[in-house]
C-alpha positions in Angstrom: 0.0 0.0 0.0 1.5 3.4 -1.0 1.6 6.3 1.5 -1.4 8.6 1.6 -0.2 11.3 -0.9 0.4 8.7 -3.6 -2.8 6.8 -2.9 -4.9 10.0 -2.7 -3.6 11.3 -6.0 -4.7 8.0 -7.6 -8.1 8.3 -6.0 -8.6 11.9 -7.1 -8.2 10.7 -10.7 -11.3 8.5 -10.4 -14.3 10.7 -11.2 -16.8 7.9 -10.5 -15.4 7.4 -7.1 -15.6 11.1 -6.2 -19.2 11.2 -7.5 -20.2 8.2 -5.4 -18.6 9.6 -2.3 -20.0 13.1 -2.6 -23.5 11.7 -3.1 -23.4 9.3 -0.2 -21.7 11.6 2.4 -23.9 14.6 1.6 -27.0 12.4 2.1 -25.8 11.1 5.5 -24.7 14.6 6.6 -28.2 16.0 5.9 -29.9 13.2 7.8 -27.6 13.5 10.8 -28.1 17.3 11.0 -31.9 16.8 11.0 -32.1 14.3 13.8 -29.4 16.0 15.9 -31.2 19.3 15.6 -34.3 17.8 17.2 -32.5 17.4 20.6 -32.1 20.5 22.8 -29.6 18.6 25.0 -27.3 17.3 22.2 -24.3 19.1 23.6 -25.0 17.8 27.1 -25.3 14.2 25.7 -22.0 14.7 23.9 -20.3 15.9 27.1 -21.8 12.9 29.0 -20.5 10.5 26.4 -17.0 11.9 26.5 -17.0 11.9 30.3 -18.2 8.3 30.5 -15.6 7.1 28.1 -12.8 9.1 29.7 -13.7 7.8 33.1 -13.7 4.2 31.8 -10.3 4.6 30.2 -8.9 6.0 33.4 -10.0 2.8 35.3 -9.8 0.4 32.4 -8.0 -2.4 34.3 -10.7 -2.4 37.0 -13.6 -2.5 34.5 -12.0 -5.2 32.4 -11.7 -7.5 35.4 -15.2 -6.7 36.4 -16.4 -7.5 32.9 -14.6 -10.9 32.9 -16.2 -11.8 36.3 -19.7 -10.9 35.0 -19.3 -12.8 31.7 -17.9 -15.9 33.5 -20.8 -15.8 36.0 -23.3 -15.7 33.1 -21.8 -18.9 31.6 -19.5 -17.2 29.0 -15.7 -17.6 28.6 -13.3 -14.7 28.3 -10.1 -14.9 26.3 -7.3 -12.2 26.4 -5.5 -11.4 23.1 -2.4 -9.2 23.2 -2.2 -8.8 19.4 -3.8 -9.9 16.1 -1.9 -13.1 15.9 -3.0 -14.3 19.3 -6.7 -13.2 18.7 -6.8 -15.1 15.3 -5.3 -18.2 16.9 -7.9 -18.2 19.6 -10.8 -17.9 17.2 -9.4 -20.5 14.9 -8.9 -23.0 17.8 -12.5 -22.3 19.0 -14.0 -22.9 15.5 -11.9 -26.1 15.0 -13.1 -27.4 18.3 -16.7 -27.3 17.1 -15.7 -29.4 14.0 -17.2 -26.8 11.6 -15.5 -25.4 8.6 -17.5 -22.1 8.1 -18.7 -19.2 10.2 -21.2 -16.3 9.6 -20.1 -12.9 10.7 -21.7 -9.7 11.9 -19.9 -6.6 10.7 -17.0 -6.0 12.9 -14.2 -3.5 12.7 -12.1 -5.4 15.2 -12.0 -8.6 13.1 -11.2 -6.5 10.0 -8.4 -4.9 12.0 -6.8 -8.2 12.8 -7.6 -9.7 9.3 -9.5 -12.5 10.8 -11.1 -13.6 7.5 -7.8 -14.1 5.9 -6.5 -16.1 8.9 -9.6 -18.3 8.8 -9.2 -18.9 5.1 -5.6 -20.0 5.6 -6.9 -22.4 8.3 -9.4 -23.9 5.9 -12.4 -22.1 7.4 -14.8 -20.0 5.3 -16.1 -16.8 6.8 -19.3 -15.3 5.3 -20.0 -11.6 5.8 -23.7 -11.0 6.3 -24.0 -7.2 6.5 -25.1 -6.1 3.0 -22.3 -3.6 2.5 -19.7 -6.1 3.8 -21.2 -8.8 1.5 -20.7 -6.4 -1.5 -17.1 -5.8 -0.5 -16.4 -9.5 0.0 -18.0 -10.7 -3.2 -16.2 -7.9 -5.1 -12.8 -9.0 -3.7 -12.5 -5.5 -2.4 -11.6 -3.7 0.8 -13.9 -1.6 3.0 -13.7 2.2 2.5 -16.0 3.5 5.2 -16.6 2.6 8.8 -20.4 2.5 8.6 -20.9 1.9 4.8 -18.0 -0.2 3.7 -19.2 -0.2 0.1 -19.8 3.5 -0.1 -17.4 3.7 -3.1 -19.8 1.4 -5.2 -22.9 2.5 -7.0 -26.0 0.4 -7.7 -24.9 -0.6 -11.2 -21.6 -1.8 -9.9 -23.3 -3.8 -7.1 -25.6 -5.5 -9.6 -22.7 -6.7 -11.7 -20.9 -8.0 -8.6 -23.9 -9.9 -7.5 -24.6 -11.4 -10.9 -20.9 -12.4 -11.4 -20.0 -13.7 -7.9 -23.0 -14.9 -5.9 -23.4 -18.2 -7.7 -19.7 -19.1 -7.1 -20.2 -19.2 -3.3 -23.9 -19.9 -2.8 -27.4 -19.1 -4.1 -27.0 -17.2 -7.4 -28.5 -13.8 -8.2 -31.6 -13.8 -10.3 -31.0 -13.6 -14.0 -33.2 -10.6 -14.4 -31.6 -8.7 -11.5 -31.7 -4.9 -11.8 -30.0 -2.1 -9.9 -33.2 -1.3 -8.0 -32.3 -1.2 -4.3 -35.2 -3.5 -3.3 -34.2 -6.1 -5.9 -30.5 -5.9 -4.8 -31.6 -6.4 -1.1 -33.8 -9.3 -2.0 -30.9 -11.0 -3.9 -28.7 -10.6 -0.9 -31.4 -11.9 1.5 -31.9 -15.1 -0.6 -28.1 -15.6 -0.9 -27.6 -15.2 2.9 -30.6 -17.1 4.2 -29.2 -20.5 3.4 -25.9 -19.5 5.2 -27.8 -18.4 8.3 -29.8 -21.6 8.5 -26.8 -23.8 7.9 -24.2 -22.1 10.1 -23.3 -23.5 13.6 -20.7 -20.9 14.5 -21.0 -17.1 14.3 -18.4 -14.4 14.9 -19.3 -10.9 16.0 -17.9 -7.7 17.3 -19.6 -5.4 19.7 -20.5 -1.7 19.8 -20.4 -1.7 23.6 -19.6 -4.0 26.5 -21.1 -3.4 29.9 -18.7 -4.1 32.7 -21.5 -4.3 35.3 -23.4 -7.1 33.7 -21.1 -8.7 31.2 -23.5 -7.7 28.4 -22.4 -7.1 24.8 -24.4 -4.8 22.5 -24.6 -4.7 18.7 -26.7 -2.1 16.9 -27.5 -2.6 13.2 -30.1 -1.8 10.6 -30.7 -5.0 8.6 -31.5 -7.9 11.0 -28.5 -9.9 9.9 -26.9 -9.3 13.3 -29.9 -10.7 15.1 -29.8 -13.8 12.9 -26.0 -14.3 13.6 -26.4 -13.7 17.3 -29.3 -16.1 17.9 -29.3 -19.0 15.4 -25.7 -20.5 15.7 -24.8 -22.9 18.5 -21.5 -21.1 19.2 -21.0 -17.4 19.3 -17.5 -15.8 19.4 -17.3 -12.1 19.9 -14.0 -10.2 19.2 -14.1 -6.9 21.2 -11.5 -4.1 21.6 -10.8 -3.4 25.2 -11.9 0.2 24.8 -15.5 -0.8 24.0 -16.3 -1.0 27.7 -18.8 1.2 29.6 -19.2 0.8 33.3 -22.9 0.4 33.8 -26.1 -0.7 32.0 -27.4 2.8 32.6 -24.6 4.3 30.5 -26.2 2.8 27.4 -28.9 5.5 27.7 -26.4 8.1 26.5 -24.7 6.1 23.8 -27.9 4.7 22.2 -28.9 8.2 21.6 -25.5 9.4 20.3 -24.6 6.6 18.0 -27.6 6.2 15.7 -28.0 9.9 15.2 -24.3 10.3 14.4 -24.0 7.3 12.2 -27.1 6.5 10.1 -29.0 9.7 10.9 -31.7 7.7 12.7 -33.3 8.3 16.1 -32.8 4.7 17.0 -31.3 1.7 15.2 -33.9 -0.8 13.9 -32.1 -3.6 15.7 -30.4 -3.3 19.1 -29.2 -6.7 20.3 -27.9 -7.4 23.7 -26.7 -10.7 25.1 -25.3 -11.8 28.5 -23.6 -15.2 28.6 -25.7 -18.3 27.7 -29.3 -19.3 28.5 -30.6 -22.8 28.3 -32.9 -23.3 25.3 -32.4 -19.8 24.0 -29.7 -18.7 21.7 -26.1 -20.0 21.4 -25.1 -22.9 23.7 -21.5 -21.6 23.9 -20.4 -18.0 24.2 -16.8 -16.8 24.0 -15.5 -13.2 24.1 -12.0 -12.3 22.9 -10.8 -9.1 24.5 -8.4 -7.5 22.0 -5.5 -5.2 22.9 -3.5 -4.9 19.7 -1.9 -1.6 20.5 -4.6 -0.1 22.6 -2.6 -0.1 25.8 0.1 1.8 24.0 -2.4 4.4 22.9 -3.8 4.5 26.5 -0.3 5.4 27.8 -0.3 8.6 25.7 -2.1 11.2 27.7 -3.0 13.2 24.6 -3.5 10.3 22.1 -5.7 8.2 24.4 -8.8 10.2 23.6 -8.9 8.5 20.3 -10.0 5.4 22.2 -13.3 7.1 23.0 -14.4 6.5 19.4 -17.7 4.7 19.1 -17.2 4.1 15.3 -20.1 6.3 14.2 -18.2 7.6 11.1 -19.6 11.2 11.5 -16.0 12.6 11.1 -15.7 10.8 7.7 -18.9 12.2 6.4 -17.9 15.9 7.0 -14.2 15.5 6.1 -13.3 17.3 2.8 -10.3 15.1 2.4 -12.1 11.8 2.8 -14.9 13.0 0.5 -12.4 13.4 -2.3 -10.1 10.4 -1.8 -12.3 7.7 -0.2 -11.2 5.2 2.4 -8.8 3.0 0.5 -6.2 5.8 0.3 -5.7 5.6 4.1 -4.3 2.1 3.9 -6.2 1.0 7.1 -9.5 -0.5 8.1 -10.1 2.8 10.0 -10.2 5.6 7.3 -10.9 9.3 7.5 -10.0 11.6 10.4 -10.4 9.0 13.1 -8.2 6.6 11.2 -5.6 9.2 10.8 -5.2 9.5 14.6 -6.1 5.9 15.7 -4.2 3.8 13.2 -0.7 5.3 13.9 -1.3 4.6 17.6 -2.4 1.0 17.1 0.2 0.1 14.5 3.0 2.5 15.3 4.7 4.8 12.8 7.4 2.5 11.4 5.9 2.4 7.9 5.6 5.3 5.5 1.9 4.6 5.3 1.4 5.2 9.0 3.8 8.2 9.1 1.8 9.9 6.4 -1.7 9.5 8.1 -1.5 12.4 10.6 -0.9 14.7 7.6 -4.0 13.4 5.7 -6.1 16.4 6.9 -6.6 20.1 6.3 -7.1 20.7 10.1 -10.4 22.4 9.3 -11.9 21.1 12.6 -15.2 19.8 11.2 -14.5 16.4 12.6 -14.3 17.7 16.1 -17.5 19.6 15.7 -19.5 16.5 14.8 -17.8 13.9 17.0 -20.4 12.6 19.5 -17.8 11.9 22.2 -15.9 15.2 21.6 -12.6 13.7 20.4 -10.4 16.7 19.5 -9.0 15.2 16.3 -7.2 18.3 15.1 -5.2 18.5 18.3 -4.4 14.8 18.0 -3.3 15.2 14.4 -0.8 17.9 15.4 0.3 15.8 18.3 1.0 12.8 16.1 2.8 14.9 13.5 5.1 16.0 16.2 5.6 12.4 17.2 6.4 11.3 13.6 9.0 14.1 13.3 10.6 13.2 16.6 10.7 9.4 15.8 11.7 9.5 12.2 13.1 12.9 11.3 15.1 13.6 14.4 18.3 14.3 12.4 16.7 17.2 10.6 16.1 19.0 13.9 19.6 18.6 15.3 21.1 21.6 13.4 18.2 23.7 14.6 18.6 22.5 18.1 22.3 23.4 18.0 21.6 26.9 16.6 19.0 27.5 19.3 21.4 26.3 22.0 24.0 28.7 20.6 21.5 31.6 20.5 20.5 30.9 24.1 24.1 31.0 25.2 24.7 34.3 23.4 21.5 36.0 24.7 22.3 34.7 28.2 25.1 37.2 28.8 25.3 40.9 27.9 29.0 40.9 27.1 28.5 37.9 24.8 25.6 39.6 23.1 27.6 42.9 22.6 30.5 40.9 21.1 28.2 39.2 18.6 26.6 42.6 17.7 30.1 44.1 17.0 30.9 41.1 14.9 27.7 41.5 12.9 28.5 45.1 12.2 31.9 44.2 11.0 30.4 41.7 8.6 29.1 44.5 6.5 32.4 44.2 4.6 31.2 40.9 3.0 27.7 42.0 2.2 26.6 42.6 -1.3 26.5 46.2 -2.7 22.7 46.4 -2.7 22.3 45.5 0.9 21.6 41.8 0.3 23.7 38.9 1.4 25.5 37.3 -1.5 28.1 34.6 -2.2 26.8 32.4 0.6 27.3 28.6 0.2 24.4 26.1 0.4 22.3 25.6 2.4 22.3 29.2 3.4 22.0 30.3 -0.2 18.6 28.6 -0.4 17.2 31.4 1.7 19.2 34.3 0.4 18.8 33.4 -3.3 15.1 34.0 -3.1 14.9 36.8 -0.4 16.5 40.1 0.4 18.4 39.9 3.6 19.3 43.5 4.8 22.9 44.2 5.7 23.6 44.5 9.4 23.5 48.1 10.8 26.9 49.9 11.0 26.2 50.4 14.7 24.0 48.4 17.1 21.5 50.0 19.4 23.6 49.0 22.3 26.7 50.7 20.8 24.7 53.8 19.9 23.3 54.1 23.5 26.8 53.8 25.0 28.2 56.4 22.6 25.5 59.0 23.0 24.5 58.5 26.7 27.8 57.4 28.0 28.5 54.5 30.4 27.7 50.9 29.9 24.3 49.6 29.1 22.8 46.9 31.4 
């Protein structure tokens, strides 16, 4: 994957992509503005969401242990994964233990982050995405380009062709007379997925929230596919980032108002599923939750950067970002695109690669992302913070000459006699200055400045020298 400037330039050349993005993001922006404007206490809700998340992060170790105790008491099993490799190994082992060779999946950013589908495929296990947009991406052998609408870069005609070409290769084929009418496309997806739902014995999910108090996981979605995955299979495996915790059941009151309005522009998601452990005769017989770190504790250690862990994956920042709207998500080289990806990905993955070093610069710093964030993440501040980090970690040699010059300047200005001596030296340097009062004949790299700018010749006499000559006595 090339760094953002190269990938963005390529995306900007795709007129169809820019049209698709502009149409989709403008529609979502308008819907969000309408439903947010209905609430007089929106800013108070936003402050409450930020405060709850910040409190949770400050006591994350305590709440994680409390969550594990609650899940265990409810009949579930908690697994701890330090990184993607460990998380993938845990999931593969759990699936193999059931004897099954396929799983159905609820849309999950965490499993995309660790590339679980690819790991399952290498292990001989088929993973079927059941979210409509994720299904489009999977059938199109593509990558997600949006947090909420992974196939936002595709239009209806493209989707129809993907369905007609690919569905029959992995399941129920698309109808021969399939059109690009949204209802017909949704019906084709429904028929294709229904046989997978009814056949699958194992499901993999993520979670929008995890309640430490009760051990409950929460998934909000709009299509009903999540409800099918969470209730029909015999074994449910949920991969959850450790930052998804909220302390109490009551805290969901805040987030279930913030999230749907900020993401889909709805007052409430059509499907809000919650599950706590296992219940005899109802739902999965086995429940496992894999708590994923994968760089999150490193982000937590950064007092400035940690606020990115508040993110509830609503995608509001993507929909208002002028950079994202013109380049799309693929240019970011991460499962987390847009402004939040530009500050979250370099913290989760580090800044060793050129791709991750470039991400904090993939922004105009206009501040629109901060204005719409439902948990008040100050993304512009984080971008500047991470730019400083990138420079310090990877371009330190460039700052050493400046550091030396600043140290020398500090030494000169630290003593009046030293300053007076330097001023006399500067006045004497007039002898080497060009005739028109500009510095000439300087070697590189100084000439890079003086070749394009007039640098006035030093005064024949400094203010200090003038004061001493006209007033008498030494200056302080």
